[in-house]
N, C-alpha and C positions, 0 to 999 in steps of 0.2 A: 504494500500500500504506500501511496505517496505520504510523506511525513506531514504534509499540510493539506489534507483533502478537505472539501466541504461536504456537508451532509444535508440531505433533505428527507424529512420524515413524511409519513402519511397524515400528519396533522394539518389542519387548515392553514395555520401560519407556519411557514418553513423556519427551521432553526437557523438557517443561513441562506442567503440569496445570492451566492456567488462571491467571487473574490473582492468585489467592490462594496460589500456590505460593511458598515461601520456602526459600532455601538454608540449610542448617544450619551450614556452615563457610565460611570464605573460599575454601577449595579447591573446595567445591561450587559456590560462586558463580562462581568463575573458569571452572569446567567448563561450567556452564550458559550463561554469557556467550559462551564460545567456540562452543558448539553453536548458539546463537541467531544469532550473527554469521555462521556458516557457512550456516545456513538462509536468512538474509536475502540472502546473496550468490547463492544458488540462484534466488531470486525476481527477480533482475535479468534473468534469461533469460525473455523474453516469448514466444519462438517457436522452433520448430525447422523451418527451411525455411518453407513456407507454412502450417504448422500452428501456430495461435496458442493459447496457454494462457489459461484463466481465472485468477483470483487464488487459486484453491482449492488447487492442488497443483502440484508441480514434480518432475521426475526428481531423484534423489539424486546426490551427487557422483561415485559409482562407476557410475552408469547409463550405458550406451552405446546405448540404444535409439534408432533413427531413427523417432520417432513421426510418424504421418501420419493423414490422414482415411481412413476406410474401415470395413469390418466383416468379421466371420467368423461362420459358423454353428457351433453346438455342440449337444450334447444334454445337457439338465439331467436329472439322475437323483436321485431321493429314495428312499432305502431305507425311511425311516419312513412315507412315504405310498405306497410300492410303485408308483411312477409314473416315467415318463420323458416329457420334453416338449422339443420342439425350441426352440432359443433363438438369439438374435443378440446378439453383443457388438459395439458400435460406438463409434467415436470421431469427433467432429466438431469442426472449428475453432470458436473462440469466436464468430465473427461470426454463425454460423447455429445454434448449439447450442440456444439457448432456444426459438426458433421451431420448430425441428425436433422438439424434445421435445413441445411443445404439439400439433403436427399428428399425431404418432405416437399420441396418445391417441384420435383420432377413431374408429378401428376398434373400440374397446371398447364403444361405445354411449353413450346419453345419460345413463344412471344408473350410477355407478361407486362403488367403495370407494377410499379413499386412505390412504396410509401416509406418515408423516414419520419419517425415521430421524435420530437424533442421537447423536453421540459427544462432545458438549460435556461437559467435566469428567470424561471417561473416559480417563484417561491410559494404560490398559492395552490400548487398541485395541478394546475392546468398544463396543457401542452399544445404544440402546433404540429400539423401534419403537412409535410412537403411531398408533392406528387409528381411522378414521372410516368407518362404513358409509353407503351410499346418499346420495350427493351428486350433484346435477345437474352434468354435465360442464361446461357453459358457466359456471356459478357457480364451480366449482373452478378453471377456467382463469383467469377474471377475478381471483380472489383471488391465484393464483400470480403474475400479472402485477404486482400491487402489491408483490410481494416478489422481483422478478427479481434484484436485486443480491445478496440473501442466497442465493438458490438457485444462482446462477451462481458466486459467489465464496467461499462458506463451505465450507472443507474438512471441516466437521463436520456438514453437513446433506445429507440425501438425500431424494428424493421418489419415491414409487411410486404408480401408478394400476392398479386391479385390477377385472376383471370375473370374480368367482369362478365364476359359473355356466358361462361359456364357457371358463374356464381361460386367460384372457388377462391379461397384465401388461406394463406399460411402466415402466421405472425409470430415473431419473437419479441415480446414486449419489454418494457423497462425493467420488469421484475425477473426477466429471463424465463418466463413461462411461455410455453408453446400454445398457440390457439389455431385451430383448424376449422374452417367452415366449408361444408360441402353437402349436397344432397346425398351423395354416396360416400361415406367415410371409409369404406373397406380398403381401398388402395393405400390410404394413409395409415390405417391400422396395421396393414402388413409390414409397412416400413417401421412403425413403432415396435412391432414384435421382433423384427430383425435386430433391433438395438436393445432388446430386453426391457422394453417399456410396455407394461401390461395394464389392463383395466383393474382398478383397485377399489374394493368396497370402502366406503366412507373416506374417499380420497379428499385431502384438504391441501390448500395452497397457502403460500406465504402472504398473499393479499388478504386473506380472511382474518388476520389478526394484525396487531401492531407490528410495524416493520420500518426499517430505515434504509434509504437509498444513499449511494456514494457516487461522487463524480470528482473530476479534477478540471482545472482550467484548460489543461492540455487537451482533454477530450472534447471540449467545445470547439477548439480549433480544428481537431481532426474531423469532427462532425461537419463543420463547414467545408472542409476539403472534400469529404465524401459526397456532400450535396452537390458541389461543383463538378466532381468527376461524373456523377450520374445525370447531370443536367437537369436538376430538380426545378420545378416551377415554384419559385419562392415569392 
């Protein structure tokens, strides 16, 4: 970990809003220092059992989830679009996560749209989505490989790949959870099985309790570089 990271929690008011944030009083400074020290201590935990974390996120001090590798099926519903679509929520240990994400893109086809999600400098928990239409999947994958460290370890960066015509989407979000949307989830499940990711009863995820995100100023610069490389519509 960077010796001076900044941390963002899932609270409505972020503990720190980037490297330009300054405390107004000594009491404010003491408070923020205490919170950052607590967050840093959380990142000393690298795994729970055999489940290894990336550097992007950790359970909060009051979390008691027994995190593990696996997935569960859900139904995504959108009132604004008047649609419902089957989906998978999945968690995978650090060692296989990036390769699994890349392989889960294959059922989408050779030409895809892509989305970069960023919450850099968004201390209120909101984020922006940058969109790029029609990119060759092999080119997109190759570009992501150049930024694997950013994608895996930045708690303010998420990536999604979309085939809008077939209503298919694969996402690796800021929490490093995998989300898959498709009418037919079976091709994606076969890939998950090949990586030893199985449906789990009572599967729970880090987002369902208190948790803390981590980022670095360097990651924001790398995110901007990746956006430029992909020709994102900013």
